[in-house]
N, C-alpha and C positions, 0 to 999 in steps of 0.2 A: 504493500500500500504506500509506504514512504517513497519508494522508487517511482511509482505512478504519479504521486503528488509533485515530486521534484521535476519530473518530465513535463507535467502540466504547467508548473510554475515557469519553466523555461519558455514554453509556448506563449504564455500570457505576458511575460515581462520583457520580451525583446521586440519592440515595435519596429516596423519597417524592414529591418534586416533579419527578421525571425526566420523567414523561409530559407534564406541563404545559409544562416547559421545551422538550422536543423538539417539542411541538406549536407552540410559539412560533417555533422555528427553521424549522419547516416552512412558516411563513407567508411566508418570503422567496422570491420568485419574480422571474424576469426580467420587467421591464415595458418594456424598450427593446431596441433591436438596434443594437449598436455596429458601425459600418462602418469597416473597416481604412483608416487614413489620414485619417479625418475630422478629427483634430486634428494639425496640422502640427508641433506641438512634442512629440508622443508617438510615438516610434519603437518598433518591435516588439522591438528588442534591449535596450531600456532596462529596468532592474529593475522600474520602476513601471508599465510598459505594461499588463501583465495586470490589475493592480489597478485602473487607470483604466478599462479596458474593462469589468470586472465591476461596478465602482461605477456606471458609466453604465448598464449593462444592468439593474441593480437599481433604478435611479431615484434613487440617492443623490446623484449629482453631474451637473452639466451644464457645458458649456464657458463661456468668457468672451466668446465672439463672435469673428467674423472667422476662424473655424477654429482658434482657440487654446484650449487647456485651461488654460494657465498653471500647469504642474505644479510649478514652483519658487516660485510666488508664495505669500505667507503666507496661511494660512486665517484669516478674520476670525471674531470671536465670533458674528456673525450667521449666517455659514455653518455654524459648528459647532453652534449650537442648532437650526438647520434640519435638519441631518443627524441629530442626536440625537433630535429630536422625531419625525421620520419613522420612524427605526428603532424607537423605543419604541412608536409607534402600530401599526406593522406587526406587531411581535412579539406584542402583546397582542390586536389586533383583526383582523389580516390586511389592514388598509387604512391608507392615509395620506390621508384626506380632509380636507385643509386648505383653507379658503377663501383667496382672494387678499387681501392686505393691503398697506398702504402705511405704512412701508417693507415690503418683502417678508418680512422676518424677524419682524415684529411678532406675527403669529399663532403662529409657532413658539416665540418667546420666551415668550409668555404660557402656552403649553402646557407648555414646559419648566419654568417656574416653578411652575405648578399641580401638576405631576407629580413634583416633587422632583428634577428633573434639575439645575437650578440653584437656588441659595438666594436670589439677588437679581438684579435686572436690572443690566447693565453697559454698557460702551461697545461696542455691537455692530458698529461700523465699524472697531474696532481689531483688530490681529492678536492671536491667542490663543496663549499660551505652551504648550509641550509639557506642562508640569505641569497647567495648568488644563484642557487638552483631555483628559488622562488621567482627571482627576477627573470631568469631564462624561461621558466614555465609560463609566466605571465605574457612574455613576448611571443610565445609560440602560436597563440590563437588571437583573433581579434577581440577587442573589449566587449563586444556584444555577446561573446561566448561565456561571459562571467556574470550573469545576473545575480544579484544579491538574494540569498535565501536566509541569511543570518544577520542579526542586528549586532554589529560590533562597533562600539563607540571609539572615536579617535582616542588614542592613548590607552585603549582598553586591553591591549596585549602587554603583559607585564614587562617584557624585556625587548619590546620593539616600539620605538617612539617615531612619530612621523617626522620626515625631513628629507631623506634621500630617496632615490628611485627604488632601491630594494624594499624599503619600509612601505612605500605606497603599494607595491606589488603584493607584499605579504598581507597587508590589510584587505586588499581586494580578493585575495585567494581565501582568506578566512571567511569573508562575507559570502563568497560563492560556494562555500562548503568543500573546498578542495584541500585546505589545510585546517588542522584542528589543534595543533600543539602536541606536546610530548609528555604532559602530566595533567593532573586533575585541575590545575589552574590555567591550562591552555598556554603554558609557556612555550615559546618557539625555539629558544636556543639558537639564535641566528648565526653565531660564530662557530658552531659545531659543524662537523662534516655530516652530510646526509648519507645514510646507508642505502644499499641496493634494494633492500626490502621496502624501506620508506619510499624510495623513488618509484617502486612498482605501484604502491598505493596512490601516490600523487598522479602517476600517469593514467591509471584507470579512472580516477575521478575527473581528470582533465578530459579524457576522451568520451566518457559516458556520463551525461548529466544525471542519470538515474542512480549513479553510484555516489553522488555527492551527499554530504552528511550535515546534519544540524549541529551547530556549535553554540554553546552558551558560556560566556566567560564570567568569572566572578567579579563583583565590584570591589572586593578587597581580598587580601590573603593574610594568613595569620602572622602576627608579629614575629614569632620565632622563625618563620620561613624568611621573612624580610631580613632578619638579623643574619641568618646563615648565608643568604645570598649576597649580602652587602658588606659584611665586616672585612673581607679581604680587599675591598676596594677603598677602605678608609684607613688613614694612618695618622700617627702623631708627629708633629713638627716641633723641633727645638731650635731656637735661633741663638746666635752668638755674636758678640761684638768683636772689634778688631784685636782685642787682647785674648780672645778665646773664652771670655766669660759668658755664661748662659744668661740670656735676656728674658726669655719667656718660652712657654710651650703653647701650642695651638693644634689645630686639626686641619686635615686636608683630605681630598678624595680624588681618585682617578675618574676622568670622563672619556678616556679612550684606552684601548689595549696597549698602545705604544708608550704609555706613561704620561700623557698630558693630564695635568691636575689643576685643581682650583683650591684656593683658600681665601681668607680675608687679607686685604692688603696690609691691615694693621699688624698682622702676625709677623710680617717681615720688617716692621718699623725699627730703624736703627741697626738692623742686622747686616753683618758682613758675610756671614756664612750661616747655613742651616742644615740640619740633618732630619731625615724622615725615617721613622721606625714603623715598619709594616706590621700587620696583625700577627704574622708568623715569626716575627723577631728580626727579619732582615733590616739592615740599616743602610741607607743610601744618602749621599750628600745631595743637596738641591743644586742642580746644574745652573739654573738661572730662570729669569722671568721672561715670558714671551710678550705679555701685554698686561696692562693694569687699567683699573678705573678708580680714580681717587673719589669721584662722586659716589660710586656705588660700593666702595670698599672691597674691591675684588682684585685678585691676581691670578693670572694664568701662567703656569710654570711647569717645568719638567725636572725629573730626577736624573742624576748621573748614574744610570743603571744599565748602560750598554743597550743591547737589543732585547731587553726583557719584555715579556708579555704579561700584562696585568689584568686582573679582574677590574671591571669598571662599572660605573653607575650610569643609568639612562636619565636624560634630562626631560622632564615633563614640560607642559605648557603652564606656566604659573598663572596665566590669565584665566585658566579653567578652574583654579582653586576656589573653594567656597568656604565661608565661615561655617564652622561646625565639622569640617572634614577632619578625620583622624590623621595625625602626623607622628613621625618618629624622628628624634634627633640621635645621631650616632657619631660619637667622637671620643675625645680624650680629656674630659674635664678634670682639672687638677692632676693631669698626667696619668689618669686612670684609663688606660686604653680599652677599646672595645666596649664602651659604655653606651647602652641604648636606653632612652626614655621615651615615653609616649605622652600624647596630649591631643589637643585639637587646635585648629586655626581659630583665633579669636576675631581677627580682622584681616582682610586681604589687601587693604590699601591704606595702611596707617601712615599719615604724613607727619614727618618730624624733620625740622631744620631743612626744609626744601627737598628732602628725599622721601621715597615711598618704600615701605616695608610690609612684609607679612608678619603680623603679630600672632604668636602661638604660645601654648601653655606647656609643652614638653620641657621639663626642667633642664637647664644648662648652667654651667659654672665657668669660672676662669679656666681657659684652656679649651673650651668648646668652640671658640671662634674659628670659623672655617669648616665646621661640621656640616654634613648634608642634612637637610630636613626633608624627610621622605614621606610620600603620600601612602595611602593604604595599599598601593600596588608595588611599593618599593622604588618608585621613581622620584628623582630629586625635584622638589618644588621651590626650595630656597636654600640659602647658605646662612647658617646661624652666625650672627654678628655681634649682638649685644643684648643686655637685659637691664632692667631697672633694679638697682640695689635695694631700694625700699619698696617692695611690692611682692606679690605672690604670683610667680610664674608669668611675669610680664616680659616676654622675650620677643626679640625681633630677628627677622631673617631677610636677607636680600633676595628678591624674587629671582628665580632661576633664569628667566628670560634675559636678564642682563648679562649672564654668562655668554649667551649666544652672540652678543655684540663684540666680544673679545676675539682677537685674531692671533693664531699661532705663528707669529712672525719670527724674526731672529731673536736669539737668546741674549739677554743682558744679565750679567752677573749681579748678585745682590749688592756687592760693593759698588758697582757702577750705578745700580738703581738708587742706592743711598745718596751717591754724589749728585745724581740728576735731581732727585727730590729736594735735596738740601739747597741746591742752586735755585730751584724754582721758588722755594720759600723765601730766599733772600732777595 
């Protein structure tokens, strides 16, 4: 019944181009015959078994030899463009007539490039991330082939925030019932590699509207899950003067996997050097500052950590925050690392001294400056900056949208930054 309803929804929801889209879907037919047990690593009771069987019958996938499908193995970019090119060709022409090439994916990669499925050639032997695969899948069929059957709010996917083209594709594929996430919270894990079994499921939902699924995402996730996901992206900062004497401690957090980070500008005040201590105990010097905002008390900086890969936090849209929303502050108050507190947003647009803040009640203390203030999905809505000494949980955060105005340009050392700010004051 669900399959029939989804097929009817497609008929109703694609005006004008509905007949062409439906004709394209009608081009997908079985071209093989899966024999039960032909892959010894695909059992009938496993969630992916039916998808592997259908993907084999449609001619989308084959095994890896010796009776194995390699369901848990990572999908390579070469396999991904091969799949996308075949689906695109069948949808538009009813055929997938590709000549053999060496390497095997060359002819498919050239087709994908010439048909706008990919924008440039890449490392076709490397695993493809879930985000990159989603973008490629979305480019495989026309937009009319993705009518929304699910209501997914902007920023509703916990670890995917809108901004770049992969994120747009991911949201459209969730709404179309092609993607559903990898846990009970609908988390997508965009930076992880997609497996061959997962790619089979996506391919079947892509080619068969009746196979698309209903998705309902939670409005919030438990605080303990937010802590577990976020704590590795947050660290303690300690700053030092020219004599090596400690000045203060503060907090900071990563906003990209390559180590780009954010804190309050006042954390670096009068500092010549600074050290960051991560949740796991690793200690790195601050390499320097990329950009600052004196008006908004923000600093965009990097650690001197080589080519390290870091857990990072997603930036929400602070304009969507509302009074009464649950929030969490995660940082190092009084140098007590990995401290999380909860509260609510008291006011989303508190004006003080010509600046605007998010007022919130999650307790913070000296050393919390630069801590991320997280919403109920674990996305950053603000940067904790100050509090009223004489009051009860009257705390302020810089709205996260101001971070998006900073630019990761050339690095300026803290010593040079101190000189520039001192000359500006004089």
